[in-house]
N, C-alpha and C positions, 0 to 999 in steps of 0.2 A: 262606736256604732258599726256593726258589721255590714260589709258590702252586700248589696242585693245580688243574689245569684240569678242570672238571666235564664229564661226558659230554654230547654234543649230543643233543637230543631232536628227532625228526622230526615236524613237525606237518603233517597232510594239508592239501592245498590243492586246491580244485576247479579242474579244467581244463575250459575251454569246449568242449563237445562238438561245436560247429560250427567249431572251429579248423581252419584250413587245414593246420596241422602235424599229422602223424600222431602220435597219442597212444600211442606205444610205451612201456609202463611198465617196460621193462628198466632196471636201475639204471645210474647214471653211474659213472665210475671211482672216485668217492669213496664209493660205496655208497648215495647218496641217490637218491630217486625224482624224476624230472623233474617240475617244477611244484610242488615243495614248498618250504616256508620252513625256515630254520635258526634255532634258538633255543637260547640257553645262559644259565646263571645270570649269567655276566659280560657277555653280549652279547645282551640282550633286543631282538629285532627288528633285530639288526645295527646298533644305534644307537651313535653316538660323537658326543658334543657336540651332540646333538639331531638328528643326520642319520640317516635310516634308508635302508638299501639297498632298491632296488626289486627285487622277486623276479621277474625275467625275464632272459633272455639279452640280449646287446647288440643283436641283430638281430631282436628280437621285442618285442611288448607284453606286459603281465602275463598276458593270456589266451593267450599263445603265438602270437598272430596277428602277421603282418607289419604294421607301422604303415602306414596308408594316409593319403594327403592328397587332398582334393577340390580339383581345379584346373579353373577355367573359362578357356578360350581364346576370346576374342571376335573372330570373323572367320575365314573359311575361304577367303581368297585364298591366294597363294603362301606367305605367312608362316604362316597357320593350317594349311595342308596340311603344311608341313615340320614344324611343331611337333607335329602329330598323328601323324606318322610317327616322329619321333625321341624325343619325351618318354616314351612308354610303354616304349620299348626301353631308354632310358638311365636311367629312373627307375622301377624295378620297384615295384609297389604303388601307383602313381599312379592316381587315379580321375579320368579326363579327360572333360570335357564341352566340346564345341565349339559355340558359338552363332553362327549365321549368319543374316543378315536375308534373303538370297536363297533361292531354291528349290534351289540346287545350289552346289557349290564352284567356285572359279575367280576370285572377286573381280572385278577390273577387266576380266579377259578373259572373264568370264561376262556382265558388264553391258554392255560397250561393243561395239556392232555397227555403228557408223557406217561409211560407205563409205571404204575405204582403210585401215582399222585394221590395223596390223601393228606388230611390235616394231622399233625402230630400232637394236637390238643383235642381232648374229648369233644365230640359233637355237641353234647348238652351244655358245654361251656362256650364253644365257639359259635354262638348264635345270639341274636338280638335278645336283650333282657325283657322287652315288652311284647315280643312275638315268638314265644317258644314253640318249637316243634317237639312234641312228646314222642314222636314215632320215628326217630332216626333208626335206620336199619342196622347200623354198626356203631360200636363204641367210638371208633375213630373213622369218621366218614370219608369216603372217597370223593375226589374232586367234583365229579358230576353231580353227586347228591348235594354237595355244598352249593354248587352253582344253581341247581334247581331251587333250593331253599331261598336263596337271596333273590332270584328272579320271581319267585312266588310272592315274596314281600313287595317287590316292585309293582307287580300287577295288582295286589290287594289294595295298596295305597295309591294306585294310579299315578305313579311317578313318570310314566312314559309321556305324559302330556307336557312335561318340562324338558324332555330329552331331545338332543340333537346327536344322533349317532353318526358314525363314519365321518367324524369331524375332528380334525387335528389342529391344535393351537400352534401357530408358527411363531408368534411373538405377542407379548403384552406390553403396552406402552401407556404411561400415565400422562394425561393431558391436564396440565395445571389449571388453565383457564376454565375448562369445562368441569374440572374436578371429577373426571371419569377415567376409567381404564378403557383403552381401545384394544380389542383383541383381533389380531390378524389370523384368519381361519382358512382352512382348506378342506373341501369335501373330498375325502380320499377315494370315493367311487367315481366322481366326475372330473376331479382335478381342478375344479373351479375354486377361486380364492376370493375372499371378501372380508370386510371388517364389520365389527359390531361393538357397541359401547355399553358399559355397565358402571353403575355407581360403586359397586363392591365386587371384588373377585376373591373367591375362596378356592384354594388349591386342595384337591382331594385325590392326588395322583398316585398315592401309595409310596412305599419306601423303596421298592425294588422293581420298578416298572419300566426300566430303560435298559434292557438286556443288549449285550453286544458280543459278537464272536471275538475270541482272543486274537491278538495281532501278532501271531507267530510268523516268522519269515517263511515264505512259500505256501502259506495256508490257502491262498487263492489258486494255487496250481494243483491242489489235491483233486483227483478225478473221481473219488468215491462219494458216498453219501455223507454230507456234512451239515449238521444242524445244531443249533442251540437247543437245550432241553425245553426252554420256554417257547420255542418255535417248532415244536415237534410236528413232523409230517405224519398224519394219521394213515397215509397210504404205504408208509415204509414198513416192511416186514423183516425184522432182524433175525428171524428163526434160521438157524444153521449157518449164520454168517460170522465172519471175524470182525469184531467191533471194539473200538477204543472209546473209553469214557474218561473225559478229563475233568477233574475236580471232585472234591469230597465235601462240598457243602450240603445243605439240606436236600437239594434235588439230586445230587450225586449219590447220596446215601439211600435214596429211594429207587433211582434208576438201576444201580449196579445189581442188587439182589433180584430184581425183576427180570433183567436181561440175562443174568448168569444162567438162569434155568433153561433158556431156549437157544442161546447162541453157541456157535462152535468154539470160539475162543473170545475171551474178554480181556483186553489190556486196560488196566485201570491206572491212570496217571494221577498221583495224589502226593503233593508236596507238603501239605499243611497238617500238622498234628491236630487232633480234635478229640474232645471228650464225647464218648458215645454213652448217652444216658439211657436208663430204663424208661423213665417218664419225666415229665417236667415238674410235677408237684407231688410225686409219690402216690398218684391216684391208681388204686388197684394194682394189677400186675403190669401195667404199662402196655405199650404198643407191641403187636406181633406182626410178623410178615403176612400171615394169613388173616382174612377178615374175622373180626370178633363180633359176630352177630348177636343182637339181643334176642333172648328167648321170647316165645309167645307170652309166657307168664309175666316176664318183665314188662313187655309192651302193654299188657292189660293193666298192670299196676300203674304204669305211667299215665294211663287213661284217667286215673283218679286225680283231679287237680290238686287235692291236698297232699296226697302221697308224692305226686310228682314234684311239687314245690319243696317238700322236705328233702327229697333226693337231690334236687338241683342245688339248693342252698348248701347242703352238706358237701357236694362235689365242688362247687364254685369257690367255697370258702377256702379250700385247700390251696387254691392259686393265689390267695391273698396272704397266706401264712408262710411263705417261703422266702421272705425278704432277707432273713439273716444270712442266707447262703451267699450273698454277694459281697459280704464284708471280709476283707483280707484278715486272715488269721483266726477267723471265728471258728468255733467248734463245729458249727453246721457245715462250713465250707470244707474243713478238714475231713469230716465224715464223708462228704461227697467224694473227695479225693480217694479215700480208702475204698469206698464202695465201688466207684467206677473203675479204678485200677484193677481190683480183683475180678470184677465182672468181665472187663475187656480181655484180661489175660486168659480167663477161662474160655471165652468164646473164640480165642485165637490159638488154642492149644495145638491144633493140627499144624499150624505154621507160626510158631512162637516168635520167630525172627521179625515178623511184621510189627509186633508190639513196640519194638525199639524205634520205629519210624513214626508210628501213629500216636503213641502216648505223649501227651503234652508235658512241657516243663512248667507251663503257667497253670494257674488255678482254674478249677471248674467255674464257669460263668464268665470268664474273661471274654470268651466267644460264646455265642448263643449255643445252648445245649441242643443236641440233636439225638433223639432216641434211636433212629436208624435200625429198626428190627430187621434181622437177616443180613445186614450189611457185613459185619465182621465174619459171620459164618460163610458168606459168599466168597470173601477173600481167601478162604482156606480151601476152596474147591479146586480140583485139578485143572479146570478149563479157565482159571483166572490167573493173570499175571499182575501182581501188585508192583508198580513201578514208581519209586520215589525220586528217581533221577530227573533233573529238569529237562524239559523239552527244548531242543535247540532249533529245530526247523521241521517243516512238513516237506514231503516229496509228493510226486504224482501218485504214489501207491501207499504211502504210509507216513510214519512219524519217526524222526531221528532224535535221540536223546543226547545229552552232553557227553556221554561216553562213546559217541559215534555209532551206537547200535541203531539200526533201522528195523522197525517192526511194521510189516505190511498189514493193512487192514482194508476191509471193504467199506466200512462206515466209521465215522467219528461223531460222537455225541458230546457236546461241550456243556458241562454243568458248572459253568464258570461264573454264575451269578449275574448281577446287574450292577448298575452304578451304586456306589456306597458313599458318595459325597453328599447325598440328599438334595442335590441341585435339581431344579425343574429341567426337563429336557428341551425347554424353549427359553429364549431371552426374556427377562422381565426388566423393563427400564423405567426409571423415575428421574426426577430432576437431580437426584443424588448419584446417578450412574446406573449400572446394572446390578441386579441381585447377585449374579454370578461373581462379579468382582467384589462386592461387599462381603460375600461369604468365603472369601479367600484370606488366609489359608484355612479357616474353619467357619462353619455355619454360625450365624450370629442372630439370635432372636430374643424376644421378650417372652418368657415362659412357654416357648415352643409354638407361639400362635401368631406372631407378627414381628416385623423388623423395622426399626426406626428409619424414617425418611422414605418409607414405601407406604404411602397413605392408602387406606381402604383395601389393603391386601392382607388376607388371613390364610392360615395354614391349618389343615387337619392332619394330625400325625406328622407334624413338622419336626425339625431338629429339637431334641430335648423335650418333645411333647408327649412321650408315652413312657409310663413306668414299666419296670421289668416284672413286677408282680402283678396280680390281678388278671383281667382278661381283656383281650383286644376289643370286643364289642362294647363292653362297659366303658372303656376309656374313650372310644370314638363317640359314644353317646354323650358322655359328660363334656367332651370338648365341643361337640356341636351345640350342646345346651349353653355353654359359655358364650359361643358365637351368637346364639339366639338372644341372650341377654344383651350383648353388645349391639346387635342390630335393632333390638327393640328400643334401646336408648337412642340410637341414631335416628330411628324413625320418629319416636315420640317427641324428641327434643330438637327436631329439625336440624340435625348436625350435617354439615357438608363434608368434612374430612376428619379422619381420626388416624392417629399413629402413636405408637408407644414412645415415651420419652427415652432419649439415649441414656440418661443416667439410670433409668429404671432397668433397661436392658443390660447395662454395664454391671449393675448390682446383681442381677440375676446370674450373669456369667461368673462373677466373682464368687457368689454363693455356690454355684454348681461346681466350679473347680475345687473349692475347699471340700465339698462333700465327696466328689468322685475320688479324691486322694485317699479316702478311707476304704475304697472298694477294690475288688480284684479286676475291675474294668481297666484300671491303669497299669495292670501287669504288662509284660512285654509280649503281647500277642497282636496279630493282625485281625481286625474284625470290622464289620460295617459300623460298629459304634464309634470307631476312631478313624474312619476313612482309610482303613488299612495301614495306619501308621502306628507301629508298636510304641506304647507309651504316650501317644498323642492325646489331644484334647478329646473328651467324650461328648459327642453330640447325639448319640443314638438312644440315650435313655433320659428319663426324668430324674432329677437329683433328689430322690426320695422314693417312698413306697407308693403303690397305686392308691392305697387308702388315704395317704397324705395328699396325693394329687387331687383326689375327689374333693377333699376339704378346701384346697386352694381354689378350685374352679367354682365352688359353691358361692363364694363371695368375691366378685371381681374388685380389684383395686383401681377404681376409675381415676384416682389421683395419679396413676402411672401413665396416663395418656394425655396427649394434647389434642384439642378439638378446634375446628372452625365451624361457623354456623351459616345456614342458608340465608338468614335475615340480612338485608342490606345494611342494617345498622351494626351488625356484629354483636348485638347484645345477646348474651347467653340465655336471657329469660324472655326473649321475644316470642318464643313458641307458646308462652302462656296465653297469647292472643288477647281476646277481649274480656277474659275473665270467666267465660262460660264453657260448658261442655256441650257436645252435640245433643246429648239426651235432653238437656235443659232447653236448648235453643229451639228444638223441634219437638214439642211435647207429643207423646204417643202413649197408648196403653201399654206398649211393649218397652217403654223406657223405664227400666227398673233402676231407680237411684239408691235403693237400699238392699242391694244384693248381699251385703254382709250379714243381714238378719237371717238366721237359720234356727232350726230346732236346737235347743240347748245341747242335747245329746250328740248333735252332729258337729259341734264346734270343737276344733282342735286348737287350743290356745298357742301351741308352738308355731303355727303358721297363720294364725288369725290376723287379718288385715295386711297380710304380706302377699296374697295371691295377686299376681299382676293382672289376671283376667277377670277379676271380680269387682271392677270399679266402673 
């Protein structure tokens, strides 16, 4: 004979009056009042084996509020702007704060104003995939037009409401008991310092955002104008002056031809051989020193959405189809060697001796290709001295090279790049130590997005996080989308901490090293991809194509992570709550429980029942 089940007693439970959920006290289908607990003689507090159900719906906290997570994004360049647009849309309930050291958004395109600054990637590729600008004035946009474009997106999506400008991060420290990051911050205008805490920190600081002047002996004694290209003084007029430019990286290749035309004499100190490419992906005729403006007819054509989409897809696809050129010994790479060698010799025919110093012995793509329009031609001009001899010291009036020759100049522009170790410019500390120590001798991550033992810390464009093919905006967007999937899981499942497993990160490093051994990146060259260590470990690239990377990010491997939970019981399913959803607990005409039903012609079975937002 079965035991008689006692009657259920409804115990009143206080509902937070400030709850965002409407407190409609109409009864649920089972006759219970929303926000109440269930208790019986056999099931006191819904306990079984010591476990008690949490009295809330699966999509709300016990006070019927939507669970919120405090997220700090550090940096408001392209990565930070994309994150500020996508994360609030893809992760409802996120409380986002964007911390930016400058006075406005734009990152490198806000900071860099040196002569000739422009993107060496076509403007119609170097833009958001969801917010196209059909009316770029030039094929390769200048810095100010790129800055204006990204600031326009920031205004359109109102990301300024998340922004703290003129704020520098001094340190990030993980507080184990609180399961939060504490950021030590400084207002760069007032000098005031304070702290703030967040559940999750996302670094979006860019790859080359910590420039420094070179540390040559005597450099502080130089009495002339001394600047890093990334810290260009807009009041400086180089016209008619004797100027030295140090470095032949991307900025050096832009500064030299633009200064050459107006200075009295230009001394160019360049020790690193480098491949000068016509273009990155064989798009059109490539970059030129002079602006390549779109015609009025082209701009009218771009005004047609269908014609523009065809143009953009055709152009962007070229950047996804150049992956073969990174493989050692491939026909594609050999063709680049022949093509670039011939073109460089032709452009230096007025001073052919320079070719011996600048033509690399390593393969194209070992270092980042630099189109450099007008650069080689500028080196052949009479007012330019190409100086491959190492610098030994600065004097009050100029620069002395290792051969004891002093060349006096009125100004020195250092195009010597920024940090290439990918370390954040501020300490990041967890129970395991500092990220700076953990990333020595090489950066160490799980698929470029996180590091074991640094909970709730994520990177955008981190080490090994970006493919060499494809486009920068697309890869930032897919990485932010991966982060959004992770944060939705954290929010929906009431996760307290998350961190990649060490064995997963070790497997990723092992795979990466095996892949990179096939590529020209492991040739004997210095590059930001290997922290300037010829033959060193590669951390600047994703181990595969950009298309492959997009597939990897589409389906996260949650089994590669370790999780802890907010529930006091630690039960991973505690977030299931009382078995209800908010829509059911508080009936409303707007509570659509059958969103999945659509007109048959509108159903795409490939994604049917997979949309996270349609439940």
